[in-house]
C-alpha positions in Angstrom: -155.3 89.8 156.7 -154.9 89.1 160.4 -152.1 86.9 161.6 -149.3 88.1 159.3 -147.3 91.1 158.7 -146.9 92.2 155.1 -143.5 92.9 153.7 -142.8 96.5 152.9 -139.8 98.5 151.8 -139.0 101.2 154.4 -137.3 104.4 153.6 -133.6 104.0 154.1 -133.7 100.3 153.5 -130.3 99.2 152.2 -131.7 96.5 149.9 -134.9 97.7 148.3 -134.0 96.1 144.9 -133.5 92.7 146.6 -137.1 92.7 147.9 -138.5 93.6 144.5 -136.7 90.5 143.0 -138.1 88.3 145.7 -141.7 89.5 145.0 -141.2 88.7 141.3 -139.9 85.2 142.0 -142.8 84.4 144.3 -145.5 85.3 141.9 -148.1 82.6 141.3 -148.9 81.2 137.9 -152.3 79.8 137.0 -155.1 79.6 134.4 -158.0 82.0 134.0 -160.5 79.4 132.7 -160.7 75.6 132.8 -163.4 73.5 131.1 -164.2 70.3 132.9 -166.0 67.3 131.6 -168.7 65.8 133.7 -167.5 62.6 135.5 -164.0 63.2 134.3 -160.9 64.7 136.0 -159.1 68.0 135.7 -156.2 69.9 137.2 -156.3 73.6 138.2 -152.7 74.9 137.9 -151.0 77.0 140.6 -147.2 77.2 140.5 -144.3 79.4 141.6 -140.5 79.4 141.7 -139.1 78.7 145.2 -136.8 81.4 146.6 -134.0 81.0 149.1 -134.8 82.4 152.5 -138.6 82.1 152.0 -140.6 79.1 153.2 -144.2 78.2 152.3 -146.2 78.6 155.5 -149.8 77.9 154.3 -151.6 76.9 151.1 -155.4 77.1 150.7 -157.9 76.4 147.9 -161.3 77.9 148.1 -164.4 77.9 145.8 -166.9 80.8 145.3 -170.3 79.8 144.1 -173.7 81.4 144.5 -172.1 84.4 146.3 -170.6 82.2 149.0 -167.0 81.2 149.5 -165.9 77.9 151.1 -162.4 76.6 151.8 -161.8 73.2 150.0 -158.2 72.4 151.0 -155.7 73.7 153.5 -152.0 72.8 154.0 -150.0 74.0 156.9 -147.4 72.8 159.4 -150.0 70.3 160.8 -150.6 68.6 157.4 -153.2 68.5 154.7 -156.9 69.1 155.5 -160.0 68.8 153.2 -162.6 71.1 154.7 -165.5 70.7 152.3 -167.1 67.3 152.7 -168.3 66.9 149.1 -164.7 67.1 147.9 -163.3 64.4 150.2 -161.5 61.7 148.4 -161.7 63.8 145.2 -159.1 66.5 145.5 -155.3 66.4 146.1 -152.2 68.6 145.9 -148.7 67.4 145.1 -146.4 67.0 148.1 -143.0 66.2 146.6 -142.9 69.0 144.0 -141.7 72.3 145.6 -143.4 75.2 143.9 -146.3 73.1 142.6 -149.6 73.9 144.5 -152.0 72.7 141.7 -155.4 71.2 142.7 -156.4 67.9 141.1 -160.1 67.1 141.1 -161.6 63.7 140.1 -165.2 62.7 139.2 -166.3 66.2 138.3 -169.9 67.1 139.0 -172.0 69.9 137.6 -172.0 71.7 141.0 -168.2 71.8 140.9 -168.4 74.7 138.5 -167.3 78.0 140.1 -164.4 80.3 140.9 -161.4 78.6 142.5 -158.7 80.6 144.3 -155.2 79.4 145.1 -153.6 81.4 148.0 -150.0 80.9 149.2 -148.3 82.6 152.2 -144.5 82.5 152.5 -142.5 83.3 155.6 -139.1 85.0 155.4 -136.1 84.5 157.7 -137.0 87.6 159.6 -140.6 86.3 160.0 -142.1 88.7 157.5 -145.0 87.2 155.4 -145.8 87.5 151.7 -149.2 86.5 150.4 -150.1 85.8 146.8 -153.2 84.3 145.1 -154.6 83.4 141.7 -158.2 82.7 140.7 -159.4 80.2 138.0 -162.9 79.8 136.7 -164.1 76.2 136.2 -167.0 75.2 134.0 -168.2 71.6 134.2 -170.3 70.4 131.3 -171.7 67.1 130.1 -170.2 66.1 126.8 -171.7 63.6 124.5 -169.4 60.9 123.4 -167.6 61.5 120.1 -167.2 59.2 117.1 -164.6 56.6 118.1 -161.4 55.8 116.2 -159.7 52.4 116.1 -156.0 52.3 116.9 -154.1 49.1 116.0 -151.4 47.6 118.2 -147.6 47.7 117.7 -147.7 45.3 114.8 -150.4 47.1 112.9 -153.3 45.5 111.0 -151.1 42.9 109.2 -150.0 40.6 112.0 -148.1 37.3 111.7 -149.9 34.2 112.9 -149.1 33.3 116.6 -148.3 36.9 117.5 -150.0 39.1 120.1 -152.3 41.7 118.6 -154.7 44.4 119.8 -157.3 46.9 118.6 -158.2 49.9 120.8 -161.4 52.0 120.6 -160.7 55.6 121.4 -163.5 58.1 122.1 -164.0 61.4 123.9 -166.9 62.4 126.1 -168.2 62.4 129.7 -167.4 59.1 131.4 -168.3 56.5 131.9 -168.2 55.4 128.3 -169.4 52.0 127.3 -167.6 50.0 124.5 -168.8 47.2 122.3 -166.6 45.4 119.8 -168.0 43.7 116.7 -166.8 41.5 113.9 -168.6 41.7 110.5 -170.2 38.3 109.9 -171.7 36.9 106.7 -174.6 39.0 105.5 -173.2 42.2 107.0 -174.4 41.6 110.6 -172.2 42.2 113.5 -170.9 39.5 115.9 -170.4 40.9 119.4 -166.8 40.1 120.7 -166.3 42.2 123.8 -167.2 45.2 126.0 -163.8 46.6 126.8 -162.0 49.5 125.2 -159.3 47.2 124.0 -159.7 44.0 122.0 -156.7 41.6 122.5 -155.5 38.4 120.9 -152.7 36.7 122.8 -152.0 34.3 119.9 -153.5 35.5 116.6 -154.8 32.7 114.3 -155.6 32.8 110.6 -159.3 32.4 111.5 -159.2 35.8 113.3 -158.7 37.7 110.1 -161.7 39.8 109.2 -163.5 43.2 109.4 -163.9 44.8 112.9 -165.6 47.9 114.3 -166.6 49.3 117.7 -169.5 51.3 119.1 -169.6 53.7 122.1 -172.1 55.7 124.2 -172.3 57.5 127.5 -174.9 58.9 130.0 -175.3 62.2 128.3 -177.5 60.7 125.7 -178.1 57.0 126.2 -180.1 56.8 122.9 -177.1 58.0 120.8 -174.6 55.4 119.8 -171.4 56.3 118.0 -169.9 53.8 115.6 -166.3 53.7 114.3 -165.2 53.0 110.8 -164.5 49.4 109.9 -160.9 48.1 109.8 -159.6 45.0 108.2 -157.3 42.7 110.2 -155.1 40.4 108.2 -153.0 37.4 109.4 -149.8 36.4 107.8 -148.4 32.9 107.8 -144.9 33.8 108.8 -143.9 33.8 112.5 -142.6 36.9 114.1 -139.8 37.6 116.6 -141.0 39.9 119.5 -137.5 41.1 120.3 -136.7 44.3 118.5 -133.6 44.2 116.4 -131.0 46.8 117.3 -129.0 48.5 114.6 -125.7 46.9 113.9 -123.9 50.2 114.4 -125.0 50.3 118.1 -123.2 47.0 118.8 -119.5 46.3 119.3 -118.0 44.6 116.2 -117.4 41.3 118.1 -121.1 41.2 119.3 -122.7 41.6 115.9 -124.5 38.4 114.8 -126.7 37.6 111.8 -130.1 36.0 111.9 -131.1 32.8 110.1 -134.2 32.3 108.0 -136.5 31.7 110.9 -135.5 34.7 112.9 -133.3 33.2 115.5 -129.8 34.6 116.0 -126.9 32.4 114.8 -124.2 31.4 117.3 -120.9 33.2 117.1 -117.5 31.6 116.7 -117.0 31.0 120.4 -120.3 29.1 120.7 -119.5 27.0 117.6 -116.1 26.1 119.0 -117.7 25.1 122.3 -120.1 22.9 120.5 -117.3 21.2 118.5 -115.4 20.5 121.8 -118.5 18.9 123.3 -118.9 16.7 120.2 -115.3 15.5 120.4 -115.8 14.6 124.0 -118.9 12.6 123.2 -117.0 10.7 120.4 -114.1 10.0 122.7 -116.3 8.7 125.5 -118.1 6.4 123.0 -114.8 5.0 121.7 -113.5 4.3 125.2 -116.8 2.6 126.1 -116.6 0.4 122.9 -113.0 -0.6 123.8 -114.0 -1.6 127.3 -116.8 -3.8 126.0 -114.5 -5.4 123.5 -111.9 -6.2 126.2 -114.6 -7.7 128.4 -115.9 -10.0 125.6 -112.4 -11.0 124.7 -111.6 -11.9 128.3 -114.7 -14.0 128.6 -113.9 -15.9 125.3 -110.4 -16.6 126.5 -111.7 -18.0 129.8 -113.8 -20.5 128.0 -111.0 -21.9 125.7 -110.2 -25.7 126.4 -106.9 -26.5 128.1 -105.9 -29.5 125.9 -104.1 -28.6 122.7 -105.5 -30.0 119.5 -103.6 -32.6 117.5 -103.0 -31.8 113.8 -102.0 -34.2 110.9 -100.4 -32.9 107.8 -101.2 -34.8 104.6 -99.6 -34.2 101.2 -101.7 -34.0 98.1 -100.4 -33.4 94.5 -102.4 -31.0 92.4 -100.4 -31.4 89.3 -102.4 -33.1 86.6 -100.0 -33.1 83.7 -96.4 -32.7 82.7 -95.8 -30.8 79.4 -92.7 -32.0 77.6 -90.7 -30.1 75.0 -92.5 -32.0 72.3 -95.9 -30.6 73.6 -97.0 -34.1 74.4 -99.1 -34.2 77.5 -98.4 -36.9 80.0 -101.0 -37.5 82.8 -99.5 -37.7 86.2 -100.9 -39.1 89.4 -98.7 -39.1 92.4 -99.5 -39.9 96.0 -97.1 -40.1 98.9 -97.7 -43.8 99.4 -96.8 -44.8 95.8 -94.4 -42.2 94.5 -91.8 -44.7 93.2 -94.3 -47.0 91.4 -96.1 -44.1 89.8 -92.8 -42.6 88.6 -92.0 -45.8 86.8 -95.4 -45.9 85.3 -95.0 -42.3 84.1 -91.7 -43.2 82.5 -93.2 -46.1 80.6 -96.2 -44.0 79.5 -93.9 -41.3 78.2 -91.9 -44.0 76.3 -95.0 -45.4 74.7 -96.3 -42.0 73.8 -93.1 -41.2 72.2 -93.2 -44.3 70.1 -96.7 -43.5 69.0 -95.7 -40.0 68.1 -92.7 -41.3 66.0 -94.9 -43.7 64.1 -97.5 -41.1 63.3 -95.2 -38.2 62.4 -92.2 -40.0 61.2 -89.9 -38.0 63.3 -87.3 -39.5 65.6 -88.1 -39.7 69.2 -84.6 -40.1 70.4 -84.3 -36.4 71.2 -87.3 -36.6 73.5 -86.6 -39.6 75.4 -85.5 -39.2 78.9 -83.6 -41.4 81.2 -85.4 -42.9 84.0 -83.7 -40.8 86.5 -84.1 -37.6 84.5 -87.8 -38.3 84.0 -88.3 -38.9 87.7 -86.6 -35.6 88.5 -88.7 -33.7 86.0 -91.8 -35.3 87.3 -91.1 -34.4 90.9 -90.1 -30.8 90.1 -93.3 -30.2 88.1 -95.7 -31.2 90.8 -97.4 -28.5 92.8 -98.0 -29.5 96.3 -100.5 -28.5 98.9 -101.0 -29.6 102.4 -104.3 -30.3 104.1 -104.5 -29.8 107.8 -106.9 -32.1 109.6 -107.8 -31.5 113.2 -108.1 -34.6 115.3 -109.7 -34.0 118.6 
């Protein structure tokens, strides 16, 4: 090939074994056959193991079809170049992966079938060149869509109310593939819900429970529609926590917390202590506020008190109604401050009369029960219970 000098081992070369190792390291790896699906994407592998002292100088991809060969892609010191117009914006080669020269093709067409050759040229430190290449046969075919399968989301087919749920319709075949989602209605008919591959509920409700299926088709045979099996989606009444619970063994002992009945983590001891402190502060502030209000009200009441002092009169009233003598004779007593002396004399006379009556009735002597005037007065005064009534004169 013009423009490069092949590496060869000359007679008398001091390191023939080293060159043989380099050739082995720089061998290209690829696939002999690749089947491509019409309107889909594919990758033609071409890889090698980089070797110290050798630098990739050029990389080319070419296609042979109908006894003619055309260069599709070329990479050299000036950059990447797509030389065949029908492959523009459809092919690419990794740039940031040393040793990877694979060709990625999108939107495969039937004319893309053919023999693809990957050729890599390396330059050594002494400017010697090594060339390696690998050929892959590509066959592009139209593939009718296969029977789809329904894949449930992370929570499965039994999902709590209010949670996010999804159903995905998965099918193989030549793109583009059209999707239709249905819900089985009364009578067995299907109610159309969407035309995307995935059916999503952001907040699942009990009314969303039911039977679902999907249908797919592509351009290979527009008259053929593939239908999935029917799946049943159920909705539970309990809420769900979206945060995954980590095993307790993965957490430090001080960080392990339990969860209450509704799925929310309980506060640890530090948080509870902080809440109690806040409660005490609120109670203290409320008490201080009440004291301030009480002092203000008391000061206002004192300011309105009249300056003149009230005049009080103390009156004496007797509450004693009777005097019980040793003879069990009850003597009525009425005593007031204004007539103490006169009533005392009357009481003495009444007692004397009662005693005489008692003697005449019982026949017993009353001499032992008689009291002198002074002794009767003293007994009468001592037996009286006193109370005072305070009257306010303004």
